[in-house]
C-alpha positions as semicolon CSV with decimal commas, in nm:
position;residue;x (nm);y (nm);z (nm)
1;M;-0,937;0,308;1,770
2;R;-0,647;0,517;1,889
3;R;-0,427;0,214;1,897
4;L;-0,508;0,121;1,526
5;A;-0,448;0,479;1,430
6;L;-0,107;0,472;1,607
7;I;-0,019;0,137;1,436
8;L;-0,113;0,279;1,092
9;L;0,094;0,595;1,161
10;L;0,394;0,386;1,258
11;L;0,354;0,170;0,947
12;A;0,330;0,474;0,726
13;L;0,639;0,629;0,890
14;A;0,833;0,295;0,846
15;G;0,732;0,290;0,481
16;A;0,845;0,661;0,429
17;L;1,179;0,595;0,594
18;N;1,232;0,279;0,380
19;A;1,145;0,485;0,062
20;F;1,388;0,766;0,181
21;V;1,677;0,512;0,251
22;R;1,627;0,334;-0,079
23;R;1,572;0,645;-0,299
24;P;1,759;0,641;-0,625
25;I;2,101;0,816;-0,646
26;V;2,124;1,086;-0,916
27;Q;2,442;1,087;-1,119
28;E;2,588;1,341;-1,350
29;P;2,585;1,265;-1,729
30;G;2,889;1,092;-1,870
31;V;3,024;0,733;-1,879
32;L;3,085;0,650;-1,511
33;V;3,188;0,287;-1,551
34;P;3,399;0,239;-1,869
35;D;3,505;-0,126;-1,827
36;A;3,305;-0,439;-1,902
37;P;3,284;-0,723;-1,647
38;L;3,589;-0,954;-1,598
39;Q;3,528;-1,324;-1,629
40;S;3,787;-1,614;-1,615
41;D;3,804;-1,981;-1,548
42;P;3,741;-2,059;-1,183
43;V;4,047;-2,083;-0,958
44;S;3,851;-2,369;-0,795
45;R;3,566;-2,586;-0,902
46;A;3,495;-2,694;-0,549
47;T;3,120;-2,694;-0,485
48;T;2,950;-2,499;-0,194
49;R;2,637;-2,600;-0,012
50;L;2,369;-2,342;0,083
51;G;2,090;-2,546;0,253
52;D;1,953;-2,805;0,005
53;F;2,148;-2,645;-0,279
54;E;2,490;-2,730;-0,432
55;L;2,665;-2,459;-0,612
56;T;2,936;-2,525;-0,865
57;P;3,146;-2,237;-0,988
58;L;3,156;-2,188;-1,370
59;A;3,369;-1,885;-1,371
60;D;3,529;-1,616;-1,148
61;F;3,350;-1,291;-1,202
62;S;3,394;-0,933;-1,109
63;L;3,263;-0,595;-1,221
64;D;3,209;-0,237;-1,148
65;A;2,875;-0,121;-1,263
66;R;2,580;0,126;-1,225
67;V;2,265;-0,006;-1,071
68;L;1,988;0,056;-1,331
69;S;1,715;-0,123;-1,134
70;R;1,659;-0,365;-0,858
71;A;1,375;-0,626;-0,787
72;D;1,339;-0,810;-0,465
73;Y;1,163;-1,160;-0,444
74;R;1,002;-1,353;-0,176
75;L;0,824;-1,640;-0,351
76;G;0,958;-1,944;-0,550
77;T;1,251;-2,175;-0,513
78;E;1,483;-1,915;-0,668
79;S;1,408;-1,656;-0,397
80;E;1,539;-1,907;-0,140
81;L;1,886;-1,852;-0,287
82;S;1,858;-1,525;-0,461
83;P;1,619;-1,265;-0,305
84;T;1,740;-0,982;-0,515
85;D;1,810;-0,911;-0,887
86;L;2,008;-0,605;-0,999
87;A;1,997;-0,479;-1,348
88;L;2,362;-0,338;-1,407
89;G;2,504;-0,125;-1,663
90;W;2,857;-0,038;-1,775
91;G;3,008;0,154;-2,073
92;R;2,745;0,397;-2,217
93;M;2,480;0,216;-2,015
94;S;2,629;0,393;-1,704
95;D;2,570;0,737;-1,862
96;S;2,274;0,922;-1,716
97;A;2,213;1,086;-2,059
98;V;2,149;0,748;-2,218
99;I;1,959;0,591;-1,924
100;A;1,719;0,893;-1,919
101;Q;1,603;0,797;-2,268
102;L;1,519;0,450;-2,169
103;D;1,222;0,296;-1,979
104;I;1,402;0,024;-1,777
105;S;1,204;-0,231;-1,559
106;Q;1,234;-0,575;-1,401
107;S;0,962;-0,839;-1,351
108;A;0,956;-1,215;-1,312
109;R;1,329;-1,241;-1,298
110;F;1,362;-1,056;-1,634
111;Y;1,508;-0,703;-1,710
112;S;1,372;-0,503;-2,001
113;Y;1,424;-0,178;-2,161
114;R;1,224;0,035;-2,411
115;W;1,265;0,368;-2,592
116;S;1,027;0,596;-2,760
117;E;1,138;0,649;-3,114
118;E;1,505;0,566;-3,163
119;P;1,735;0,411;-2,920
120;P;1,983;0,648;-2,757
121;I;2,280;0,415;-2,849
122;P;2,261;0,103;-3,080
123;A;2,032;-0,165;-2,937
124;R;2,310;-0,424;-2,950
125;E;2,521;-0,195;-2,732
126;I;2,245;-0,174;-2,485
127;M;2,238;-0,555;-2,473
128;V;2,607;-0,612;-2,432
129;S;2,655;-0,321;-2,182
130;S;2,391;-0,418;-1,930
131;A;2,250;-0,741;-1,773
132;N;2,011;-0,870;-1,522
133;M;2,203;-1,047;-1,238
134;H;2,052;-1,291;-0,994
135;L;2,254;-1,247;-0,671
136;I;2,323;-1,527;-0,425
137;P;2,475;-1,380;-0,108
138;A;2,761;-1,598;0,017
139;D;2,690;-1,510;0,379
140;P;2,466;-1,282;0,594
141;G;2,717;-0,985;0,574
142;V;2,690;-0,993;0,196
143;A;2,309;-1,029;0,216
144;A;2,299;-0,721;0,422
145;A;2,521;-0,529;0,178
146;I;2,303;-0,634;-0,115
147;A;1,987;-0,514;0,085
148;R;2,154;-0,156;0,098
149;V;2,219;-0,124;-0,277
150;R;2,025;0,161;-0,440
151;V;1,929;0,237;-0,789
152;G;2,184;0,479;-0,955
153;E;2,460;0,373;-0,720
154;L;2,806;0,274;-0,859
155;I;2,908;-0,065;-0,712
156;S;3,192;-0,313;-0,726
157;L;3,097;-0,688;-0,714
158;R;3,317;-0,988;-0,677
159;G;3,214;-1,350;-0,689
160;H;3,150;-1,654;-0,920
161;L;2,909;-1,727;-1,196
162;V;2,744;-2,077;-1,084
163;E;2,531;-2,359;-1,160
164;V;2,291;-2,466;-0,882
165;R;2,149;-2,809;-0,843
166;R;1,921;-2,980;-0,585
167;E;1,878;-3,360;-0,520
168;D;1,535;-3,352;-0,665
169;G;1,670;-3,255;-1,011
170;W;1,598;-2,883;-0,988
171;R;1,871;-2,675;-1,164
172;W;1,958;-2,319;-1,234
173;R;2,249;-2,222;-1,449
174;S;2,428;-1,882;-1,511
175;S;2,482;-1,742;-1,852
176;L;2,855;-1,726;-1,937
177;R;2,799;-1,450;-2,210
178;R;2,729;-1,082;-2,213
179;D;2,591;-1,092;-2,572
180;D;2,271;-1,315;-2,511
181;S;1,928;-1,215;-2,432
182;G;1,604;-1,374;-2,330
183;A;1,538;-1,676;-2,105
184;G;1,864;-1,808;-1,970
185;A;2,061;-1,503;-2,050
186;C;2,099;-1,371;-1,687
187;E;2,399;-1,416;-1,475
188;L;2,355;-1,616;-1,164
189;V;2,624;-1,479;-0,925
190;L;2,747;-1,619;-0,599
191;V;2,854;-1,295;-0,445
192;D;3,161;-1,280;-0,210
193;S;3,166;-0,918;-0,176
194;I;2,960;-0,602;-0,300
195;G;2,983;-0,244;-0,208
196;P;3,004;0,118;-0,327
197;R;3,266;0,176;-0,594
C-alpha cells in the first residue's frame, strides 16, 4: 500500500512539474509579431525520406509568430510524422488584447476560434493572420525544441512546406495559402529549426 501511495505521489509530482514547465507565457498587449510568414519557391525539390515516408518540398517557409495553442498527438499515421500542431498568430493575432477576446482551441488536427458577440478584429483578418501548422521535425534536436514550445511564446521557425507520400498511396499535402480555411488549409511544415524569437 505504501509503495502504491509513493508511486501515485511521484506521478502527481511529475504531472505538476510538466504543467509548470509548459505553463503559458503571458505577454503584454500590443502587436508583438508584425510580419506575415515568408514563402518562396524551394531552393531544391530534392525529396527527403523519413521512415516509410517521402517528403517533397513545395516551398521554402519561415516565420516569426506567437503560439496561440498547441496540440500533441500520439495516434494515427499523421502522428508518426507530426506529433505536434501549433496554432500560430502574427500581426494583430499576436496582440494579447485581441487574443483575450477569442476562445482558441485545437482538436482532431483542426484549429478553431470563437468570440462572444463581435470579433475583436475582422474575421477575415483573424483567418489570414493565424494558422494551424502540422510540424514535422527534421531531426531529434528539432523534435526536442518543438517539445519545449509553450503557448504564448514568440518563436522563429524555418523549414519547408511539403507534400508527403507513402508507397501504399497515402498522401498528405500542405496548403500554400494563408487565406484558406477548413480541411486542407493547414500548413504541413518540415521544420529545420525552431526556437524563441
